[in-house]
C-alpha positions as CSV (number, residue, x, y, z in Angstrom):
1,M,-5.2,-16.5,89.2
2,K,-4.6,-13.2,90.8
3,R,-7.2,-11.4,93.0
4,K,-8.1,-7.8,92.6
5,V,-9.3,-5.5,95.3
6,V,-12.3,-3.3,94.5
7,H,-12.9,0.1,96.1
8,T,-15.3,2.9,95.4
9,D,-15.8,6.3,97.1
10,R,-19.6,5.8,96.4
11,V,-19.8,3.8,99.6
12,P,-18.7,5.1,103.0
13,A,-15.5,3.5,104.2
14,G,-16.1,0.9,106.9
15,R,-14.6,1.0,110.3
16,A,-13.2,-2.5,109.9
17,R,-10.1,-3.1,107.8
18,I,-11.6,-5.0,104.9
19,S,-11.9,-4.7,101.2
20,Q,-15.3,-3.6,99.8
21,A,-15.0,-6.5,97.3
22,I,-12.6,-8.9,95.8
23,I,-12.6,-10.1,92.2
24,H,-11.2,-13.5,91.6
25,G,-11.5,-14.9,88.2
26,D,-15.0,-14.0,86.9
27,V,-16.5,-13.7,90.4
28,V,-17.0,-10.7,92.6
29,Y,-17.2,-11.2,96.4
30,V,-18.8,-8.2,98.1
31,S,-18.1,-7.7,101.8
32,G,-21.0,-7.2,104.2
33,M,-22.5,-3.8,103.6
34,V,-24.5,-1.8,106.1
35,A,-26.9,1.1,105.6
36,R,-24.7,4.1,105.7
37,V,-25.5,6.9,103.3
38,P,-22.5,7.8,101.1
39,A,-23.0,11.6,101.4
40,T,-23.3,11.7,105.2
41,G,-22.0,8.4,106.5
42,K,-25.2,8.2,108.6
43,V,-27.8,5.5,108.9
44,P,-31.1,6.4,107.2
45,P,-34.0,6.8,109.7
46,G,-37.1,4.6,109.5
47,G,-35.9,1.1,110.3
48,A,-35.5,-2.1,108.2
49,G,-37.2,-0.8,105.0
50,P,-35.0,2.3,104.5
51,Q,-31.9,0.4,105.7
52,T,-32.4,-2.5,103.3
53,R,-32.8,0.0,100.4
54,Q,-29.6,1.8,101.4
55,V,-27.7,-1.5,101.9
56,L,-28.7,-2.7,98.4
57,K,-27.8,0.6,96.9
58,N,-24.3,0.3,98.5
59,V,-24.0,-3.3,97.2
60,E,-25.0,-2.0,93.8
61,S,-22.3,0.7,93.9
62,V,-19.6,-1.8,94.8
63,L,-20.7,-4.2,92.0
64,K,-20.6,-1.3,89.5
65,A,-17.1,-0.4,90.6
66,A,-16.2,-4.1,90.0
67,G,-17.7,-4.1,86.5
68,S,-20.8,-6.1,87.4
69,D,-24.4,-5.3,88.5
70,M,-27.4,-6.6,90.4
71,R,-28.5,-8.7,87.4
72,H,-25.4,-10.8,87.9
73,V,-25.8,-11.5,91.6
74,L,-25.6,-15.2,92.3
75,K,-26.1,-15.3,96.0
76,M,-26.6,-13.0,99.0
77,S,-26.3,-13.5,102.7
78,C,-28.7,-11.3,104.6
79,F,-28.5,-10.6,108.3
80,L,-31.4,-8.9,110.2
81,S,-31.1,-7.9,113.9
82,D,-34.7,-8.9,114.3
83,M,-36.7,-11.3,112.2
84,D,-39.8,-9.3,112.8
85,D,-38.3,-6.9,110.3
86,F,-38.4,-9.5,107.6
87,P,-41.6,-8.2,105.8
88,A,-40.1,-4.7,105.5
89,F,-36.8,-6.1,104.4
90,N,-38.4,-8.4,101.8
91,T,-40.6,-5.7,100.4
92,E,-37.4,-3.6,99.6
93,W,-35.6,-6.7,98.4
94,E,-38.3,-7.4,95.8
95,T,-37.9,-3.9,94.3
96,F,-34.3,-4.7,93.5
97,F,-35.0,-8.3,92.3
98,P,-38.6,-8.3,90.9
99,K,-38.0,-11.5,88.9
100,E,-35.3,-14.2,88.9
101,P,-33.8,-13.2,92.2
102,P,-30.4,-14.6,93.3
103,A,-30.1,-17.4,95.9
104,R,-30.4,-16.0,99.4
105,I,-30.1,-16.8,103.0
106,C,-31.6,-14.6,105.7
107,V,-30.8,-15.1,109.3
108,Q,-31.0,-13.1,112.6
109,A,-27.7,-11.8,113.8
110,R,-26.4,-9.3,116.3
111,L,-25.3,-6.3,114.3
112,G,-23.4,-3.1,115.1
113,P,-25.0,-0.2,116.9
114,S,-27.9,1.3,114.9
115,F,-27.7,-1.2,112.1
116,V,-30.7,-3.6,111.5
117,V,-29.6,-5.0,108.1
118,E,-26.3,-6.3,106.7
119,I,-25.9,-8.0,103.3
120,D,-23.0,-9.5,101.4
121,A,-23.0,-10.7,97.8
122,I,-21.4,-13.0,95.3
123,A,-21.8,-12.0,91.7
124,A,-20.5,-12.9,88.3
125,L,-18.7,-10.5,86.1
126,P,-20.6,-10.2,82.8
127,P,-19.0,-11.5,79.7
128,R,-16.6,-8.9,78.3
129,R,-17.5,-7.4,75.0
130,S,-14.9,-7.7,72.3
131,T,-13.4,-4.4,71.2
132,K,-11.8,-6.0,68.2
133,T,-13.6,-5.5,64.9
134,K,-13.7,-8.4,62.5
135,K,-12.1,-7.9,59.1
136,S,-14.5,-8.3,56.3
137,A,-13.7,-11.1,53.9
138,R,-12.8,-10.0,50.4
């Protein structure tokens, strides 16, 4: 089975030499995303809430480029620089996953300068729709 690298310009390029995501089989592995705004490359002001929202938008953009979406996320690993930010993080999280959320781990970690949230994701590719039309029986 061959792996496919996913890249989209809808997410700012990271400083590390990594792929935004890899597709292997019917699974998309999204690299850790941080809260950089695509248009500016800057971190949104306001702390954990706005950063969580931007990170999840960035994950969503990468999933779209891969042919998937947030409904197909199976698991996310979430990293907060301070667990006191968990309530703001979780409030934003719930707007993206109001019901049947994916499996998740959330831990405290030392993140890069100015980042308070980082999230990676594992998602399924949705079943492909057949483009073949069935011949009618005569």
